[in-house]
C-alpha positions in Angstrom: 60.8 75.0 -34.5 59.9 74.0 -38.0 59.5 70.4 -39.2 62.6 70.8 -41.3 64.7 71.7 -38.3 63.5 68.8 -36.2 63.0 66.1 -38.9 65.2 63.5 -37.3 63.5 63.7 -33.9 66.7 64.5 -32.1 67.0 67.6 -29.9 69.0 70.5 -31.4 68.0 70.8 -35.0 69.2 69.9 -38.5 71.8 67.3 -39.3 72.0 63.7 -38.1 70.0 62.2 -41.0 67.4 64.9 -41.6 67.9 65.2 -45.3 65.2 63.0 -46.8 65.0 59.3 -46.9 65.5 57.7 -43.5 65.3 59.9 -40.4 68.1 59.7 -38.0 68.3 57.5 -34.9 65.7 59.6 -33.0 62.9 58.1 -35.0 61.2 61.4 -36.0 58.3 60.6 -38.3 59.7 57.4 -39.6 56.9 54.8 -40.2 57.1 51.2 -39.3 54.6 48.6 -40.6 53.9 45.9 -38.0 51.4 43.1 -37.9 49.3 42.0 -34.9 47.1 39.0 -35.3 47.3 39.1 -39.1 46.2 42.8 -39.3 48.7 45.4 -40.5 49.3 48.7 -38.6 51.6 51.6 -39.1 53.4 53.0 -36.0 55.9 55.9 -35.8 57.7 55.1 -32.5 61.0 53.3 -32.7 60.7 51.9 -29.2 57.4 50.8 -27.7 56.4 49.1 -24.5 54.2 46.0 -24.5 51.4 48.2 -23.1 51.8 50.6 -26.0 51.7 47.8 -28.6 48.5 46.5 -27.0 46.9 49.9 -27.8 47.7 49.8 -31.5 44.6 47.9 -32.7 41.5 50.1 -32.7 39.9 48.1 -30.0 43.1 47.3 -28.2 44.2 43.9 -26.9 42.2 42.6 -24.0 44.1 42.1 -20.7 43.2 38.4 -20.7 45.4 37.8 -23.8 49.2 37.5 -23.8 51.2 39.4 -26.5 54.0 37.5 -28.3 56.7 38.6 -30.8 57.2 36.2 -33.7 60.9 35.3 -33.7 61.9 33.8 -37.1 63.9 30.6 -36.6 63.5 30.7 -32.8 60.8 30.5 -30.1 58.3 33.3 -30.0 58.8 35.8 -27.2 56.1 36.8 -24.7 56.1 40.6 -24.3 55.3 42.0 -20.9 53.4 45.3 -20.6 56.5 47.1 -19.2 58.9 45.5 -21.6 60.5 47.8 -24.2 60.6 46.6 -27.8 62.8 48.2 -30.5 60.3 48.3 -33.4 61.5 47.3 -36.9 59.5 47.4 -40.1 57.8 44.1 -40.7 57.7 42.9 -37.1 54.9 40.4 -36.4 53.0 39.9 -33.1 50.2 37.7 -32.1 48.0 37.2 -29.1 46.9 34.1 -27.3 44.7 33.4 -24.3 46.6 34.2 -21.1 45.4 31.2 -19.4 44.7 27.9 -21.2 42.8 25.2 -19.4 43.2 22.1 -21.4 40.5 19.5 -20.8 38.2 21.8 -18.9 34.5 21.2 -19.3 
């Protein structure tokens, strides 16, 4: 199947948003710019698990760090490895130590 026939990422062929601009709901080759710890990355998946997001930076995110989604106007949301996240352009994530031991010496 040619790229023109499957531009929108949906099974079956043309139609459903394949005519330039935004691909259809299947995601196709649409690109989303996201930010993780102040670094910008481009991803093409509309839905990603926390584990997949952790693999986006070239060196990945270490397992001893938690991943959070920045929620404007609300509390930031911790993202579990198996949690599915609908990706939108401009989303921001940050990491923090998974275990904080205040006052430890």
